[in-house]
KEVOMI-467355 format. One record per residue (C-alpha): residue number from 0; residue in three letters; chain; x, y, z. Coordinates in steps of 0.1 Angstrom, whole numbers. Example, Ala and Ser with C-alpha at 12.3 -4.5 7.8 and 13.67 -1.06 7.14 Angstrom:
<sites>
nr/rest/kette/px/py/pz
0/ALA/A/123/-45/78 .
1/SER/A/137/-11/71 .
</sites>
This chain:
<sites>
nr/rest/kette/px/py/pz
0/UNK/A/22/8/36 .
1/UNK/A/29/43/38 .
2/UNK/A/29/72/15 .
3/UNK/A/38/110/17 .
4/UNK/A/14/138/2 .
5/UNK/A/26/152/-30 .
6/UNK/A/41/181/-10 .
7/UNK/A/58/166/14 .
8/UNK/A/42/179/44 .
9/UNK/A/21/147/52 .
10/UNK/A/29/112/62 .
11/UNK/A/4/82/58 .
12/UNK/A/7/53/76 .
13/UNK/A/-11/21/87 .
14/UNK/A/-13/23/129 .
15/UNK/A/-40/-11/123 .
16/UNK/A/-45/-27/93 .
17/UNK/A/-77/-13/88 .
18/UNK/A/-67/26/98 .
19/UNK/A/-47/53/83 .
20/UNK/A/-32/82/105 .
21/UNK/A/-21/113/88 .
22/UNK/A/6/132/106 .
23/UNK/A/25/162/100 .
24/UNK/A/57/154/86 .
25/UNK/A/76/181/105 .
26/UNK/A/61/178/137 .
27/UNK/A/47/141/133 .
28/UNK/A/17/146/152 .
29/UNK/A/-13/135/143 .
30/UNK/A/-40/153/122 .
31/UNK/A/-66/128/122 .
32/UNK/A/-73/91/120 .
33/UNK/A/-91/76/88 .
34/UNK/A/-113/48/101 .
35/UNK/A/-142/28/79 .
36/UNK/A/-125/-1/62 .
37/UNK/A/-135/-40/78 .
38/UNK/A/-101/-57/63 .
39/UNK/A/-64/-51/56 .
40/UNK/A/-53/-20/36 .
41/UNK/A/-32/-26/9 .
42/UNK/A/-25/5/-8 .
43/UNK/A/-29/44/1 .
44/UNK/A/-22/73/-23 .
45/UNK/A/-31/108/-25 .
46/UNK/A/-40/129/-54 .
47/UNK/A/-15/150/-76 .
48/UNK/A/-32/177/-60 .
49/UNK/A/-31/166/-24 .
50/UNK/A/-66/172/-17 .
51/UNK/A/-79/135/-16 .
52/UNK/A/-67/105/1 .
53/UNK/A/-77/67/-17 .
54/UNK/A/-72/35/2 .
55/UNK/A/-76/4/-10 .
56/UNK/A/-87/-24/8 .
57/UNK/A/-91/-64/9 .
58/UNK/A/-133/-52/21 .
59/UNK/A/-133/-49/-16 .
60/UNK/A/-136/-15/-17 .
61/UNK/A/-118/18/-21 .
62/UNK/A/-123/50/-2 .
63/UNK/A/-119/84/-8 .
64/UNK/A/-109/107/19 .
65/UNK/A/-109/145/20 .
66/UNK/A/-73/156/33 .
67/UNK/A/-84/188/46 .
68/UNK/A/-106/176/73 .
69/UNK/A/-105/135/74 .
70/UNK/A/-141/130/63 .
71/UNK/A/-150/101/41 .
72/UNK/A/-162/114/5 .
73/UNK/A/-170/81/-12 .
74/UNK/A/-168/45/-12 .
75/UNK/A/-158/29/-45 .
76/UNK/A/-173/-8/-48 .
77/UNK/A/-172/-36/-80 .
78/UNK/A/-140/-55/-70 .
79/UNK/A/-146/-93/-69 .
80/UNK/A/-116/-99/-50 .
81/UNK/A/-92/-84/-27 .
82/UNK/A/-77/-49/-35 .
83/UNK/A/-41/-49/-39 .
84/UNK/A/-26/-22/-55 .
85/UNK/A/-38/12/-70 .
86/UNK/A/-27/44/-92 .
87/UNK/A/-42/81/-95 .
88/UNK/A/-43/94/-131 .
89/UNK/A/-19/126/-131 .
90/UNK/A/-56/148/-131 .
91/UNK/A/-65/131/-99 .
92/UNK/A/-100/125/-124 .
93/UNK/A/-99/87/-126 .
94/UNK/A/-85/55/-101 .
95/UNK/A/-76/21/-105 .
96/UNK/A/-72/-3/-85 .
97/UNK/A/-57/-38/-88 .
98/UNK/A/-78/-70/-73 .
99/UNK/A/-71/-104/-64 .
100/UNK/A/-91/-117/-91 .
101/UNK/A/-70/-109/-118 .
102/UNK/A/-84/-73/-134 .
103/UNK/A/-80/-38/-128 .
104/UNK/A/-112/-15/-121 .
105/UNK/A/-106/22/-129 .
106/UNK/A/-132/45/-113 .
107/UNK/A/-141/79/-124 .
108/UNK/A/-134/97/-92 .
109/UNK/A/-163/122/-94 .
110/UNK/A/-191/103/-105 .
111/UNK/A/-177/73/-85 .
112/UNK/A/-188/56/-118 .
113/UNK/A/-165/24/-134 .
114/UNK/A/-148/34/-167 .
115/UNK/A/-128/2/-173 .
116/UNK/A/-128/-33/-158 .
117/UNK/A/-93/-47/-176 .
118/UNK/A/-86/-80/-179 .
119/UNK/A/-122/-89/-171 .
120/UNK/A/-122/-115/-201 .
121/UNK/A/-98/-140/-176 .
122/UNK/A/-69/-140/-205 .
123/UNK/A/-49/-110/-193 .
124/UNK/A/-34/-120/-157 .
125/UNK/A/-31/-153/-141 .
126/UNK/A/-31/-140/-106 .
127/UNK/A/-37/-111/-87 .
128/UNK/A/-25/-75/-97 .
129/UNK/A/1/-58/-74 .
130/UNK/A/15/-33/-100 .
131/UNK/A/-3/-3/-109 .
132/UNK/A/11/32/-127 .
133/UNK/A/-7/57/-148 .
134/UNK/A/15/73/-174 .
135/UNK/A/27/104/-156 .
136/UNK/A/25/128/-190 .
137/UNK/A/-12/125/-195 .
138/UNK/A/-25/95/-179 .
139/UNK/A/-37/79/-211 .
140/UNK/A/-13/48/-206 .
141/UNK/A/-20/25/-175 .
142/UNK/A/7/-5/-168 .
143/UNK/A/-7/-31/-149 .
144/UNK/A/17/-64/-133 .
145/UNK/A/6/-98/-117 .
146/UNK/A/22/-113/-91 .
147/UNK/A/27/-140/-117 .
148/UNK/A/51/-114/-138 .
149/UNK/A/26/-105/-165 .
150/UNK/A/27/-70/-173 .
151/UNK/A/-1/-54/-197 .
152/UNK/A/0/-17/-207 .
153/UNK/A/-36/-2/-216 .
154/UNK/A/-46/27/-233 .
155/UNK/A/-72/49/-212 .
156/UNK/A/-93/58/-237 .
157/UNK/A/-107/24/-253 .
158/UNK/A/-92/0/-223 .
159/UNK/A/-78/-19/-250 .
160/UNK/A/-44/-37/-241 .
161/UNK/A/-14/-21/-261 .
162/UNK/A/21/-28/-259 .
163/UNK/A/33/-65/-232 .
164/UNK/A/69/-58/-243 .
165/UNK/A/77/-51/-206 .
166/UNK/A/80/-78/-181 .
167/UNK/A/82/-82/-139 .
168/UNK/A/58/-84/-108 .
169/UNK/A/65/-53/-91 .
170/UNK/A/62/-16/-86 .
171/UNK/A/62/7/-120 .
172/UNK/A/65/46/-125 .
173/UNK/A/62/62/-155 .
174/UNK/A/91/90/-166 .
175/UNK/A/74/122/-169 .
176/UNK/A/74/127/-204 .
177/UNK/A/51/92/-206 .
178/UNK/A/77/72/-231 .
179/UNK/A/96/53/-202 .
180/UNK/A/87/28/-176 .
181/UNK/A/108/25/-144 .
182/UNK/A/102/-12/-127 .
183/UNK/A/115/-26/-95 .
184/UNK/A/111/-59/-85 .
185/UNK/A/122/-85/-57 .
186/UNK/A/154/-93/-73 .
187/UNK/A/164/-60/-60 .
188/UNK/A/171/-49/-98 .
189/UNK/A/154/-15/-112 .
190/UNK/A/148/-22/-149 .
191/UNK/A/140/8/-177 .
192/UNK/A/118/3/-204 .
193/UNK/A/117/26/-237 .
194/UNK/A/81/26/-249 .
195/UNK/A/97/43/-282 .
</sites>
């Protein structure tokens, strides 16, 4: 797994399965290493303001790091399966992580409190949750997909399941206006879903 900071100035990658290297994108020099997970990191994502980095791991934790100095700020717990995917809300206040137990846990980043556990009833996803994306317009919706191809859109105010007109099992991205979802899958096809 690898990704860039929102401003494109930093690159995050995994030199080992449990550590993240933060590099200067222009010089490729290492700023610092983030170490603390005890099992494979499956997702790396920076907050929209570029101040925080989240890492999600099979060790059933999500770690929040300060990108100014590399310090560990918080460890979020509560998932019951291996963590596979993650997404920040556009305002950086919430983080969602998809787990191997077929649930999506949403935390308040500041307090560390769980806001929602989506799919806990067991009827939402038949397999691990591998794709997540918050609505880019306001973060009021979250799309989640499982390896089995089930896709659900959740309302973040209520935690209730909304539309399920989308299908796929790969990665998702909301358009900036929040009314379209783009999906990419292992078949190499990108699909566009209109939510209106």
